C-alpha positions in Angstrom: 40.3 -1.7 -20.2 41.5 -3.7 -17.2 39.3 -6.3 -15.6 39.1 -4.2 -12.4 37.8 -1.2 -14.4 35.3 -3.3 -16.1 34.0 -4.8 -12.8 33.6 -1.3 -11.4 31.6 -0.1 -14.4 29.5 -3.3 -14.3 28.5 -3.0 -10.6 27.7 0.7 -11.0 25.5 -0.2 -13.9 23.8 -2.8 -11.8 23.0 -0.2 -9.2 21.6 2.2 -11.8 19.4 -0.5 -13.4 18.2 -1.7 -10.0 17.2 1.8 -9.0 15.4 2.2 -12.3 13.5 -1.1 -11.8 12.5 0.0 -8.3 11.1 3.3 -9.6 9.1 1.3 -12.2 7.7 -1.1 -9.6 6.6 1.7 -7.2 5.1 3.7 -10.0 3.2 0.7 -11.4 1.9 -0.3 -8.0 0.6 3.3 -7.4 -1.0 3.4 -10.8 -2.8 0.1 -10.4 -4.4 1.3 -7.2 -6.7 3.7 -9.1 -8.1 0.8 -11.1 -10.0 -0.4 -8.0 -12.2 2.7 -8.0 -15.3 2.1 -10.1 -16.5 4.4 -12.8 -20.3 4.8 -12.8 -22.4 3.7 -15.7 -23.8 7.1 -16.6 -26.6 5.5 -18.6 -28.2 4.4 -15.3 -27.4 7.6 -13.4 -30.0 10.1 -14.5 -30.0 12.5 -11.5 -27.6 14.2 -9.1 -29.0 12.3 -6.2 -28.2 8.9 -7.9 -24.7 10.1 -8.6 -24.3 11.2 -5.0 -25.6 7.8 -3.8 -23.1 6.0 -6.0 -20.2 8.2 -4.8 -21.1 7.5 -1.2 -21.1 3.8 -1.8 -17.6 4.2 -3.3 -16.2 6.0 -0.3 -15.0 2.7 1.2 -13.1 1.9 -2.0 -11.6 5.4 -2.0 -10.5 5.0 1.6 -8.8 1.8 0.8 -7.1 3.5 -2.2 -5.8 6.3 -0.2 -4.5 4.1 2.7 -2.7 1.7 0.3 -1.4 4.6 -1.9 0.0 6.5 1.1 1.6 3.3 2.5 3.3 2.6 -0.9 4.4 6.3 -1.1 6.0 6.0 2.4 7.8 2.8 1.3 9.0 4.6 -1.8 10.3 7.6 0.1 12.1 5.4 2.6 13.6 3.3 -0.2 15.0 6.5 -1.8 16.7 7.3 1.5 18.0 3.8 2.0 19.2 3.3 -1.5 21.0 6.6 -1.6 23.5 5.2 1.0 24.4 2.3 -1.3 27.3 3.1 -3.6 27.4 -0.3 -5.4 25.3 -3.5 -5.4 26.1 -7.1 -6.0 23.9 -10.0 -6.9 23.0 -11.0 -3.3 21.8 -7.5 -2.7 19.7 -7.6 -5.8 18.1 -10.9 -4.8 17.1 -9.3 -1.5 15.6 -6.4 -3.3 13.5 -8.5 -5.7 11.2 -10.1 -3.1 10.9 -6.6 -1.5 9.6 -5.3 -4.8 7.4 -8.3 -5.4 5.6 -7.7 -2.1 5.2 -4.0 -3.0 3.5 -5.1 -6.2 1.1 -7.4 -4.2 -0.4 -4.5 -2.3 -2.8 -3.5 -5.1 -3.7 -7.2 -5.4 -4.8 -7.5 -1.8 -6.4 -4.1 -2.0 -8.6 -5.4 -4.9 -9.8 -8.3 -2.7 -10.5 -5.9 0.2 -12.7 -3.8 -2.2 -14.7 -6.8 -3.2 -14.9 -8.4 0.3 -14.6 -5.4 2.7 -15.8 -7.5 5.7 -13.4 -10.4 5.2 -10.9 -10.3 8.1 -8.6 -12.9 6.5 -7.8 -10.6 3.5 -6.7 -7.8 5.8 -4.6 -10.1 7.9 -2.9 -11.4 4.7 -2.2 -7.8 3.6 -0.8 -7.1 7.0 1.5 -10.1 6.6 2.5 -8.9 3.2 3.6 -5.6 4.7 5.5 -7.4 7.4 7.5 -9.2 4.6 8.2 -5.9 2.9 9.8 -4.6 6.0 11.7 -7.9 6.5 13.3 -7.7 3.1 14.0 -4.0 3.4 15.8 -4.6 6.7 17.7 -7.6 5.3 18.8 -5.5 2.2 20.2 -2.7 4.3 21.7 -5.1 6.8 23.5 -6.9 4.0 24.7 -3.7 2.4 26.0 -2.3 5.6 28.0 -5.4 6.5 31.7 -4.3 6.4 32.5 -7.6 4.5 30.4 -6.5 1.6 31.4 -2.8 1.4 28.3 -1.6 -0.4 27.7 1.5 1.7 29.3 4.9 1.2 32.4 5.2 3.5 31.1 8.4 5.2 27.8 6.8 6.3 28.0 6.4 10.1 27.2 3.2 11.9 24.8 5.2 14.1 22.9 6.4 11.1 22.6 2.8 9.7 21.4 1.5 13.1 18.7 4.2 13.4 17.6 3.6 9.9 17.2 -0.2 10.6 15.0 0.7 13.6 12.8 2.9 11.4 12.4 0.1 8.8 10.6 -1.9 11.5 7.9 0.8 11.9 5.6 -0.4 9.2 5.9 -4.2 10.1 5.1 -3.4 13.7 2.0 -1.3 12.6 1.0 -4.2 10.3 1.2 -6.6 13.2 -0.8 -4.2 15.4 -3.5 -3.9 12.7 -3.7 -7.6 12.2 -4.5 -8.0 15.9 -7.0 -5.1 16.1 -8.9 -6.3 13.0 -10.4 -9.1 15.2 -11.8 -6.5 17.6 -13.2 -4.2 14.9 -12.3 -4.1 11.2 -12.3 -0.3 11.1 -9.4 -0.4 13.6 -7.4 -2.0 10.9 -7.8 1.1 8.7 -7.2 3.4 11.6 -4.0 1.7 12.4 -2.4 2.5 9.1 -3.0 6.2 9.6 0.1 5.8 11.9 2.3 5.0 8.8 2.4 8.6 7.4 2.2 10.2 10.9 5.2 8.3 12.2 7.0 8.9 8.9 6.6 12.6 9.3 7.7 12.5 13.0 10.5 10.0 12.5 13.3 12.6 12.7 12.0 13.9 16.0 11.5 10.4 17.5 14.8 9.1 16.3 17.7 11.4 15.4 18.4 10.7 11.8 19.4 12.7 8.8 18.4 12.3 5.2 21.0 10.4 3.1 22.4 12.9 0.7 24.2 10.6 -1.7 23.0 10.2 -5.3 
């Protein structure tokens, strides 16, 4: 086997293993989210009214779970689209993906603190900053891959498609910045702001003309 053939196999293997790592990170982050919802001590709940009261008290935790879960799910779906346009990866691209994945894993961490201290504004601001960093490294990864000098993108991916995708990557960071500002007016506005994440994700093809990447 020639050195060139070996290099091609190696960088394709890197892509496959990075994709597998990304799926594990997203799946783990989604799974950890459910651990923040408390299970009642049924020894102390002896009536339907007591159980109802417990569940009502847990609604705030459940709301935090669904918000964070949906945000992670949107990041995952977008990552699937972005990664599908990458035909090969190199070490620099991998290093840009690693902090992106690390900040994904930190979402359940911040969500746990929000569950314990729901009125703490600083925690929500830090989670917003965490989401900004996710967007930053997602943008840097695609920007690096789409640079003609690196040749990591499929040849038939248009520059217009890449440009539109980069704009869409900025959606969640901008929402996070908006939420970080609104939380000082009313903490509930922070939660409401993140409803925009799935809404804009569903409307993104109408707002910006972009097609799904079809590469494997």
